[in-house]
C-alpha positions in Angstrom: -9.3 -35.5 -11.0 -12.6 -37.4 -10.9 -13.6 -40.0 -8.4 -16.2 -42.8 -8.9 -18.3 -41.4 -6.2 -18.6 -37.9 -7.8 -21.4 -39.0 -10.0 -23.3 -40.6 -7.1 -22.9 -37.5 -5.0 -24.0 -35.3 -7.9 -27.1 -37.4 -8.7 -28.1 -37.5 -5.0 -27.8 -33.8 -4.7 -29.8 -33.1 -7.8 -32.6 -35.5 -6.6 -32.7 -33.7 -3.3 -33.0 -30.3 -5.0 -35.9 -31.5 -7.2 -37.8 -33.2 -4.3 -41.2 -31.8 -3.6 -41.6 -30.1 -0.2 -43.2 -31.8 2.7 -47.0 -32.0 2.5 -48.7 -29.6 4.9 -50.1 -31.0 8.1 -53.9 -31.4 8.0 -56.6 -31.8 10.6 -57.1 -35.5 11.6 -59.9 -37.3 9.9 -62.8 -37.9 12.3 -66.0 -39.8 11.4 -69.3 -38.1 11.4 -71.5 -38.8 14.4 -73.9 -40.9 12.3 -70.9 -43.1 11.2 -70.0 -44.1 14.7 -71.3 -47.4 16.1 -74.3 -47.3 18.4 -73.0 -50.1 20.6 -69.6 -50.3 22.3 -66.8 -52.1 20.5 -66.4 -54.5 23.4 -68.9 -56.9 24.8 -69.7 -56.7 28.5 -69.7 -60.1 30.1 -70.2 -61.1 33.7 -67.5 -63.1 35.5 -67.6 -66.9 35.3 -65.4 -67.4 38.3 -66.5 -69.6 41.2 -65.8 -69.4 44.9 -63.5 -72.4 44.5 -61.3 -70.3 42.2 -60.4 -67.9 45.0 -57.8 -70.3 46.5 -56.2 -70.8 43.2 -56.0 -67.0 42.5 -54.5 -66.4 46.0 -51.9 -69.1 45.4 -50.9 -68.2 41.9 -51.0 -64.4 42.7 -48.7 -64.8 45.7 -51.0 -62.7 47.9 -49.5 -64.4 51.0 -52.8 -63.8 52.8 -52.3 -60.1 52.8 -55.1 -59.3 50.3 -58.7 -60.1 50.2 -59.9 -61.7 46.9 -63.5 -61.3 46.1 -65.5 -62.3 43.1 -67.6 -59.7 41.3 -71.4 -59.8 41.4 -73.1 -60.5 38.1 -73.8 -56.8 37.5 -70.2 -55.7 38.2 -67.5 -55.3 35.6 -63.7 -55.2 35.8 -63.5 -51.7 34.3 -65.7 -50.4 37.1 -64.2 -51.7 40.3 -65.9 -51.0 43.7 -64.4 -48.3 45.8 -61.0 -49.3 47.4 -60.7 -52.4 45.2 -58.4 -53.2 42.3 -59.6 -55.5 39.6 -57.6 -57.8 37.4 -58.2 -60.7 35.0 -57.2 -64.3 35.8 -55.1 -64.4 32.6 -52.9 -61.6 34.2 -52.2 -63.9 37.1 -51.4 -66.7 34.6 -49.0 -64.3 32.9 -47.1 -63.8 36.3 -48.8 -60.8 37.8 -48.0 -61.0 41.5 -49.1 -59.2 44.6 -47.9 -57.0 46.1 -46.8 -55.5 42.8 -43.1 -55.1 43.0 -41.6 -51.6 42.8 -39.3 -50.8 39.9 
């Protein structure tokens, strides 16, 4: 007795048997050194915050007076914080980053 799905199963099986094997893994492509950019992909900018912004940052960040908030000097960058400091961006505070950071 033949079922309607017999032809579907047969055609699927034959297509699997005829499939080409998986391609071999290759080394990842890396650009040549002369193809790499000379300048970094990001632009280093100094902070544009003012002393008057500290009160707003403390209030929005919920620091409750437990943390010192300082503004970076013109030659300091967020990706290189001073020793014993943590850096963050104001937009992180605006997106609900709060201090102290809650434990999971």
